[in-house]
C-alpha positions, 0 to 999 in steps of 0.5 A: 499499500502506497501513500502520496503527498495527499495521504491519498492510499493507492495499490496495484489496480488488478488487486483494488478491482477485487476489493472494491467488487467485493466490497459490494457484497461485504465489508472489506479491510485491506491490510499492509505495510504503508510506504511512501508513493514514488511520484513515478509508480505507474504500476501501483495507480487505483487510488482506494481513499475514496472508497469502500474499502477500509485501509488499516496499515502499519508505516514500514518505516525505521526499525523492521523488526518493530514495524512487523511486530506492531504490524503483526499486533493490529493484523491479530486485532482485526482479524479477532473483529473479522469473519474471514481472513483472505490471504495473497500467498506467498505473503509477510503475514502468513502466520497470521493462519496460524493464530486462525486455526488457534481460534478457529477462524476460517481463513481462504488462500489466493496463491499467486507464486511459486516460492515456498508453494511445497513446502511443508509449511504451504501444505500445512496451511492448504489442509486447513484452509476453507477455500483456496484459489489459484493463478494456475492449474500448475499450482491447482494440481499442486495443492488438491491432494492437501485440500480439494476445495481449490480453483484456477481463477481466471485470467486477469487480463482486458481481453476475450474470446471476442479479441483473438487475432488469427489473421495477424501477417507475417514477414520474412527476414526484413526488419522484426520488432522484439516485445517485453510487458512487465515490471523492469525488474532485475528478477524479470530477466530485463537485463539478460534481455538487453544484452542479447538483444545487443549482441544480435543488433551488432552481429546480424545485418537487418533492422530489429527493434526492443520494446519494453512496455513498464515500469520500475526500480531497473528503468534507470539502469536499463536507460543507461545501458542503452544510453551507454551503447547507443542503441536508442535508435533501436530500444525504446521505453514506453512505460505502463500501459494500462490502456487495452487498445492501446497496448492491443496495437502493440502486440499486433506490431510485435514478432516476438514476445521475450519473457525471461522472468526469474519466478512467476505465478502465471504471466497474464502477458503470456495470456495476451501475447497467445491472444494476438498471435504473437510468437512467445520465448520464455523461461519455464518457471512457476505455472508457466508449464501449466499452458506453455509447452517447448517446442509446440506453443512456444519456445523454451529459455533457461534462467538468467542466460543472455546466450539462450536468449539470443540462440531462441530469439535467432531461431524465430527470426531465422525461420518465422514460418517455425514462429508462425506454427508456434503463434497459431498453435498457442492461440488455439491453446489459450481459446481453449484455456479461457472456455475451460477456466471462465470463473472469476476471481470474485466469483469464486471468492463469493461462491467461497465465502457464501459456503462459510 
């Protein structure tokens, strides 16, 4: 949770929409640490201050130990007054669940990332949870042996079956637009991607460009690299784009999406690239293997390997008929996936709360 100069509170838009929609049916309290909002932060852009959602927080400043002590005290007080806890997991407040178990308070879990998903502690939490939602069938299958009341949410994307593009024009060797969409952070593999692009740009004599869509703490260092190696004419940064129409146009003008992330739940950018027939190069971390199949609907790259990124980009640039085949299969796969996973996070959550 982030506070600006006007003392207004901001969070990520996707989470905010869930909380605001849920507050139409239930009294909702959002609890987390509070930090100052950076003026350049375009990710946490939803103002919760004037909604029905109650915001409770502890300042994340000074001693980390004292901040956590205060946070857990407040959280326990709020938990006693509440009817149910819904925890985004993994989360620094995961030990609140132990208190829920102690006082027989029902709780649900939203598993959104791979960290510690199969740990002994996580399995213990799953067993006692009233319900569990996940971002990927891969996570759902891991959890189901410990709790049968687990569901995979519909992808949180702004596009539907009606947006599918199956007639995208493919071109022969000449010029290519490479695309990255996501947070510009080191653990998204953005530096390996930029270095791989740089080596291709120097080695091969054709027009190639790289577009970064997103914002994050690595933006300054990425721009510094681009400036240092005179890549300004072929590498561009758009910032975060929330307009689905504008983002769709960027996908349609792109020839390859590269996602060299170190860890994930299941990133929405893969769904979007599949919908708009953009060939995909990605790592196979977290829930990604639940839908992505190497050499079937995408190409797999090793984590933290600029050499592998370079090789796989060149493979698709050199054989774009192969790239076309991968993207057509991906388009068909995501269409079937969306047809079979069509209940939103809100729908699943409301249904589970009614049963408590």
